[in-house]
ROKEPA-70674 format. One line per field, with one value per residue (C-alpha): residue in one letter; x, y, z. Coordinates in steps of 0.1 Angstrom, whole numbers, plus 5000, padded with zeros to 4 digits. Layout:
aa	c(A_...)
X	c(X_...)
Y	c(Y_...)
Z	c(Z_...)
This chain:
aa	c(M_K_V_A_L_V_N_P_P_W_S_F_E_H_S_I_Y_F_G_C_R_E_P_H_L_P_L_E_L_G_C_A_K_T_L_L_Q_N_R_G_H_R_V_G_L_F_D_G_Q_L_D_R_C_D_T_D_A_L_A_A_R_V_A_D_F_R_P_D_M_T_V_L_T_T_A_P_T_Y_L_F_W_R_C_A_P_P_E_L_R_M_P_R_A_F_L_A_A_L_A_G_R_G_G_V_S_V_A_V_G_P_H_G_S_V_T_P_G_A_T_L_R_K_L_G_A_D_V_V_V_R_G_E_C_E_E_A_V_A_A_L_A_D_A_A_R_P_L_D_V_P_G_I_A_V_L_E_H_G_E_L_R_C_H_G_G_P_V_A_A_R_F_T_D_L_L_P_L_R_W_P_D_Q_W_I_R_R_H_R_H_H_H_H_R_F_E_A_E_P_D_G_P_G_A_E_V_E_A_S_R_G_C_P_Y_A_C_T_F_C_A_K_L_D_Y_R_D_R_Y_R_R_R_D_L_P_L_L_L_D_E_I_D_G_L_L_G_Q_G_V_R_Y_L_Y_F_I_D_E_I_F_L_P_Q_R_P_L_L_E_A_L_A_A_R_D_V_S_F_G_V_Q_T_R_I_D_L_W_R_P_E_M_V_E_L_L_G_R_A_G_C_V_S_I_E_A_G_V_E_S_L_T_E_S_G_R_A_A_L_D_K_N_C_R_M_S_T_D_D_L_A_D_A_L_I_L_A_R_R_F_V_P_F_V_Q_A_N_L_I_A_T_A_D_D_D_P_A_L_V_A_R_W_R_Q_R_L_Q_G_A_G_V_W_A_N_D_P_V_P_L_Y_P_Y_P_S_S_P_D_Y_R_H_R_W_G_D_P_D_D_F_A_W_E_R_A_H_A_H_Y_L_A_Q_F_D_R_L_S_D_I_Q_E_E_Q_P_L_P_L_G_E_L_E_A_A_C_L_Q_P)
X	c(4927_4944_4954_4964_4976_4985_4997_4987_5018_5007_5010_5002_5002_4981_4972_4967_4992_5014_5029_5063_5062_5090_5084_5072_5067_5029_5031_4989_4996_5025_5012_4979_4999_5015_4977_4969_5001_4994_4958_4972_4965_4989_4999_5013_5026_5025_5037_5039_5055_5087_5082_5087_5057_5030_4992_4987_5016_5012_4973_4986_5011_4982_4962_4987_4987_4954_4938_4906_4903_4922_4929_4938_4949_4939_4968_5003_5011_5000_5022_5004_4965_4963_4973_4958_4956_4921_4913_4905_4921_4952_4933_4902_4931_4941_4909_4900_4932_4925_4889_4875_4907_4914_4885_4863_4880_4888_4893_4907_4923_4909_4886_4862_4869_4850_4829_4823_4793_4807_4840_4825_4808_4841_4861_4836_4847_4833_4838_4857_4871_4864_4894_4925_4921_4950_4928_4894_4916_4927_4888_4874_4900_4882_4844_4819_4800_4820_4791_4798_4830_4827_4839_4828_4808_4788_4767_4735_4710_4728_4721_4750_4752_4781_4786_4794_4821_4857_4874_4907_4935_4947_4979_5001_5008_5017_5045_5075_5071_5097_5099_5115_5149_5147_5119_5147_5174_5153_5143_5171_5146_5152_5120_5126_5166_5185_5217_5232_5231_5213_5246_5225_5183_5160_5127_5097_5088_5052_5065_5029_4996_4971_4975_4958_4956_4926_4940_4910_4934_4943_4924_4925_4890_4876_4914_4946_4928_4928_4970_4985_5021_5037_5052_5092_5100_5082_5091_5132_5123_5115_5141_5170_5155_5154_5186_5201_5191_5212_5186_5207_5184_5146_5111_5088_5051_5039_5015_5027_5066_5060_5093_5101_5134_5132_5130_5156_5182_5176_5183_5213_5226_5223_5237_5212_5202_5161_5140_5105_5073_5067_5050_5085_5062_5060_5096_5118_5157_5174_5148_5161_5195_5186_5173_5197_5222_5196_5203_5179_5187_5154_5129_5098_5076_5047_5041_5010_5008_5021_5000_4988_4950_4956_4973_4942_4914_4935_4925_4969_4970_4998_5022_5045_5041_5054_5095_5089_5083_5114_5137_5127_5134_5168_5176_5166_5191_5217_5220_5198_5210_5174_5146_5120_5089_5057_5037_5002_4983_4960_4941_4955_4992_5003_5031_5052_5056_5059_5087_5105_5100_5114_5142_5149_5148_5165_5196_5202_5194_5159_5138_5106_5086_5064_5028_5009_4974_4949_4932_4897_4902_4867_4883_4897_4872_4876_4857_4832_4831_4827_4799_4790_4791_4807_4782_4786_4804_4827_4855_4843_4834_4864_4886_4863_4872_4907_4911_4885_4909_4946_4959_4989_4998_5026_5062_5059_5032_5047_5016_4983_4954_4924_4895_4879_4859_4886_4909_4890_4874_4880_4865_4828_4800_4794)
Y	c(5141_5112_5092_5057_5048_5008_4986_4956_4923_4907_4877_4860_4820_4806_4842_4846_4882_4888_4920_4923_4906_4925_4956_4992_5026_5031_5061_5063_5062_5090_5112_5113_5115_5150_5162_5149_5171_5200_5208_5197_5163_5139_5107_5075_5055_5016_4997_4959_4947_4974_4974_4929_4928_4900_4911_4908_4925_4953_4958_4961_4988_5007_5002_5018_5051_5053_5067_5086_5069_5037_5041_5006_5003_4970_4967_4968_5006_5027_5009_4978_4993_4982_4942_4941_4906_4902_4886_4910_4884_4905_4937_4917_4895_4932_4948_4916_4918_4957_4948_4981_4996_5018_5044_5047_5020_5035_5012_5025_5009_4991_4972_4994_5021_4998_4975_4995_4976_4936_4956_4972_4939_4917_4936_4948_4984_5016_5034_5033_5058_5056_5066_5083_5084_5113_5143_5123_5108_5146_5156_5127_5136_5172_5160_5160_5134_5110_5112_5152_5142_5131_5098_5082_5053_5032_5011_5024_4999_4974_4995_5011_5054_5067_5105_5104_5080_5075_5107_5119_5143_5171_5155_5183_5202_5174_5186_5166_5130_5122_5090_5072_5067_5033_5024_5040_5018_4987_4993_4973_4963_4978_4972_4961_4957_4931_4950_4953_4941_4971_4994_5008_5011_5016_5044_5045_5081_5096_5122_5118_5099_5086_5074_5093_5056_5035_5002_4969_4954_4978_4984_5025_5031_5043_5048_5069_5072_5110_5117_5146_5154_5169_5200_5195_5214_5194_5162_5168_5185_5149_5130_5155_5143_5106_5108_5126_5095_5071_5062_5050_5042_5052_5030_5056_5040_5061_5046_5058_5076_5099_5120_5152_5167_5186_5159_5138_5165_5173_5136_5135_5163_5138_5105_5081_5054_5044_5025_5031_5015_5034_5032_5025_5036_5073_5075_5094_5079_5114_5110_5077_5082_5115_5087_5060_5091_5106_5067_5049_5015_4995_5001_4979_4988_4974_4956_4933_4916_4910_4917_4949_4933_4923_4956_4970_4949_4960_4995_5003_5029_5018_5044_5013_4983_4949_4949_4991_4980_4954_4980_5006_4981_4974_5005_5013_4985_5003_5029_5011_4981_4964_4962_4940_4939_4929_4905_4893_4861_4873_4849_4865_4852_4825_4805_4804_4839_4850_4824_4836_4872_4869_4849_4878_4906_4881_4877_4913_4913_4926_4906_4899_4877_4845_4864_4869_4856_4885_4887_4909_4931_4951_4988_4976_4980_4942_4936_4957_4947_4910_4917_4953_4974_4957_4946_4932_4896_4909_4903_4865_4865_4878_4854_4821_4835_4834_4804_4790_4798_4793_4759_4778_4810_4839_4834_4839_4817_4791_4775_4769_4797_4791_4802_4841_4824_4797_4830_4855_4824_4847_4876_4889_4881_4906)
Z	c(5234_5240_5206_5197_5162_5159_5132_5148_5144_5109_5106_5067_5075_5046_5033_4992_5002_4981_4988_5008_5046_5059_5083_5063_5081_5086_5064_5072_5112_5105_5080_5106_5134_5122_5117_5148_5168_5146_5167_5195_5205_5222_5199_5205_5177_5182_5151_5169_5135_5140_5174_5174_5201_5197_5200_5236_5247_5220_5234_5273_5255_5243_5272_5296_5271_5286_5250_5241_5207_5194_5153_5139_5104_5079_5061_5069_5049_5028_5005_5003_5003_4967_4975_5011_5030_5024_5059_5092_5116_5127_5135_5149_5170_5182_5192_5213_5230_5236_5253_5250_5269_5242_5241_5208_5180_5147_5115_5088_5058_5023_5042_5057_5026_5003_5023_5059_5071_5065_5078_5113_5122_5118_5139_5162_5157_5169_5133_5103_5078_5043_5020_5029_5061_5077_5075_5088_5119_5127_5121_5144_5174_5171_5163_5187_5167_5145_5120_5115_5102_5061_5050_5082_5090_5116_5126_5142_5157_5131_5103_5084_5082_5058_5055_5020_4999_5004_5009_4997_5015_5002_5005_4987_5011_5040_5067_5069_5084_5118_5129_5160_5160_5168_5148_5117_5134_5132_5098_5081_5052_5019_5000_4961_4964_4948_4939_4970_5007_5030_5045_5064_5075_5047_5051_5022_5016_4990_4965_4952_4951_4936_4898_4865_4847_4854_4848_4857_4883_4905_4935_4940_4932_4969_4982_4967_4933_4922_4912_4937_4941_4973_4973_4967_4997_5018_5007_5005_5043_5051_5033_5049_5077_5071_5061_5096_5111_5091_5063_5031_5010_4998_4989_4967_4975_4946_4925_4900_4902_4870_4858_4876_4870_4897_4923_4907_4905_4941_4945_4925_4953_4981_4988_4986_4967_4954_4945_4924_4907_4878_4836_4818_4787_4800_4804_4780_4775_4788_4817_4828_4825_4847_4874_4872_4878_4910_4927_4915_4916_4918_4889_4892_4858_4849_4820_4828_4794_4765_4735_4728_4729_4767_4774_4759_4779_4810_4801_4804_4779_4767_4745_4731_4715_4730_4712_4720_4757_4758_4747_4774_4801_4783_4779_4816_4825_4816_4842_4869_4885_4889_4868_4868_4843_4863_4843_4851_4842_4817_4791_4760_4768_4754_4777_4747_4742_4775_4780_4752_4762_4794_4782_4756_4793_4815_4788_4791_4825_4834_4855_4842_4865_4864_4854_4886_4891_4892_4929_4916_4948_4958_4951_4914_4878_4873_4905_4894_4854_4872_4901_4901_4933_4963_4991_5025_5012_4984_4998_5004_4967_4952_4972_4964_4923_4928_4953_4921_4890_4898_4910_4908_4922_4928_4932_4977_4981_4996_5016_5003_5007_5030_5024_5030_5061_5077_5077_5094_5121_5152_5138_5141_5117_5088)
């Protein structure tokens, strides 16, 4: 079978999206490509952002490939499945431009994982994958019928039919991903790096997937939930391949980059810088020092709330007091050039306390962001505590709540976000 794997050209105009807007490697599609090729399928990998082509040009390229199946992601890479743009306008625009020339259309991503019926109807897609997508996509290419594959949802005579709930991939034995040289050359962005200008290409990799914690704000219940660690030889093979292509900086997209001495020692033996997202309360001082020696130049540490009651309300299960967290972050800054404490806007946190805490950390060289409003993603415990299980209008409900709650949003949201109905005006009706 010929399979097209597509990351659309993204536009975030008037979106609430607060993820990075630069191009990144489409890791979910890279994982699917590896598995498909191992099963003997012919695969075309298309990325509107990295290839710098608009929707019509991308659709024409995919149509020229003449695929039997076209797989389209609804979020810009696995890194951003937890904070995806709520709107489906760009995936819908691509499918409209493709106009049926791509064979069976398959949507993968957080939207179909949590609201499969609405996603199928809005996009006009034939199939959605619920959950982590690479193994399901490979199985679809071999299946006689889509519903023979676990994790698949379709509409039959207007009614939603699902084969089981969201699925999780093994991931631990995922073979090394390989990327086109021209993509690597174009990938000049070093994600979440601030201490130096890029001195060569960057790339994203996964050392682990999922998280053992269940914080209320984290949108991962339907995908990338269960913690798994990738086999180290396979991961290092992938990293060495990237370094051979000239990559100078890696960003580990792991939901939580936990201390792992063998990996850090292997990275210390390689000439590469990298960034991570983690929880500072899980790192002993000697491991933080090793993290710095291994080449880490950027830590994004989830603190979220500055009161113990606030962190408890978020189900952080944090081991440290607020003062201990500050001390740990300041210690990390001794070994890592850029350290950030992520804060979420919560009712318990007094603005004066936040200002003092931020000032203390910034005086020690640690960046603490202005608290970011919480978006109740349908795949988060926060959404389900408020409204129960998501239905076909879950994204609309979450979006309306967010816009009604906050008159000042995150630092990067320079444009006033629009209601979801306006953003998705070109989508079909759910």
